[in-house]
N, C-alpha and C positions, 0 to 999 in steps of 0.2 A: 050073758053079760061078760064083758071083758074090761080089765083095768090095764092101762098103759103105765109101765113103770120106767121112770127115768132114773138112771143110776150110773155110778162110776165104772170105768173100764179098769180101775185099780181096786184092789180089795180094801184099801185104807190101812191105817197104821195099826189099829187094834182089832181084836176079835169081835168086839161089840158091833162093828159095822157089818161084818160077815154074817153074824148071827141074826141081825135085824133083817138083812136081805133074805136069808133063808126062812125066817119066821113069817115074814110077810107073804112070801111065795107059797109056803105050805098052807097058811091061812086061806089064801085065795083058792088054792086047789081044793081044800076041804069044803069050802063054801060053793064049789062048782063055778067059780069065777075064773075065766081064762086070763092069762097073762100075755100082754103084748109088750115087746121091748125091742131094743136095737139089734138083736140077733147075734151078739158076740158071745164068745166062750171064755172071756177073760174078766177078771175083777168081780165086782158085785153083780154085773150083768150075768156072767156065767154061773155064779153061785145061786142067784135067784132062779134062773132057768133050770138048773139041775135040781134044785129043791122042789120046784113046782112039778117037774116031770116025775121025780121020785115019789111024790105024793099023789100021782095019778092025774095031774092037771093038764089042761091044754096050754101050750106055749107057742106063740106065734112070734117069730123074729122077722124084723124088716131091716135089711142091711144094704148099703150101696155096694156095687160091684167092686169098687176099688179096695174096699175093706175085705171082701172075700179073697181077693188076690193076695192080700197080706196074711192070709190064713188065720184070721181071727173069728170067722163065722162058726157058729155052733151047728154041728152036723146032726144032732139027735133030736131036733125039735119036732113038735107036731106039724109045723109048717114053717118054712123059711122062704120069705119073699125077697128077691133081689131086685133092687131098683137102681136107677142111674145116678141119682144125686142125693146129697144130704137133705135138700129141700123136699124131694119126693119121699124120702124116708119119714120125715116128720109129718107130712100130710097123710101118708098112708097109715102110720101109727094112729093118728087122730081119727081117721075114718073107721078103723077097726075097733076103736075103744069107746067105752061108755063113761069112763072116769080116768083120772090121771093121778099118779102118786110119784113124788120125787123123793128118792133116798139120797144119802150123801153122794157127792160126785164133784166134778170140777167144771171147767168151762162148758163142755158139751152138755152136761146135765142142766146147768143153769140156762144155757141157750134154749134147750128143749122146754124147760119149765117156763121161762119168760115168754117164749113165743106162744105157747099154748094159753098162757094167762092173758097175753095181749089179745089173742084171738077171741077169748071170752069177753074181754072188755069192749071189743069192737062188734060184738054180737054175732060172730061167726060160728059160735057153738054155745051151748048152755050146759056143758058137762062139768061135773064137780072136779075140783083140783085140790089135792092134798099134799102136805109135806110131812114125812115121817122124820121128826126131829130127834134123831138118834144121838144121845149123849150131848145134847145142846149144839149139835153141828150147825144148825141154821140160826141160832140166836143172834150172831152178829148181823146177818142179812135181815132178819126180822126187825132188829133195832133200826137198821137203815130204812126199811120200808115204813116204819112208824115215823121216822124223821121226814120221809117224803110226804106223809100225810100232814104232819105238823107244819111243813113248809108249803102246803097246799099245791103240791104237784101231783099227788095221788089222792083220789077220792076215798074216803073211809069205806065205802061199799066195795070198792075194788080190793082194798086191803083185806076186808072181811071175807072176800070170796075165796081166799086161800085158807083151807081147813088145816090147822096145824095140831098135831098130836104126837105124843111120845110112845104111845102104845098102838101097835098095828091093829089090834082088834077094835079099839075105840075109833081109830081113823077109818077103817073100812065100814064100820056101822054108820058113822056120820056121813060118809060119802054116799052110802046106800040110801040114806034118808033125805038127800038133797034133791 
């Protein structure tokens, strides 16, 4: 089993984000669950990859060639796959994964999360999707999603498809049981 982790190329403002990325990665490694991610060595991406590797876990990175050229690829992974485009990156990460978790991040993280969530709604996959809501990071977005439901643009079942937890252990257990 492998979990794709979407997360920031920045470490965030406070230590709590870095600790959450490392804790999730170590938990996955200890459970024998591989980590698939965007292949970078910076920010929460690098922290998660390093923590999983240090805990003996499998870590597969998928990165477009133009980012390798900018020297942000992680060179110590179990496997690094280089693809041509960001679209290929997302599709390959999805193919390699059995579930998805979003940690805090910015536009790229949200892009990955919303695309994989849309694919689920369209029936392109039936893999579980989770949000690790570190320090309430996703609360404004979740309030907006609830607003989308209230305004009848988003079906309640689609909103409920996002598993939201603040504790990585609870989140991984819930994703494993879906």
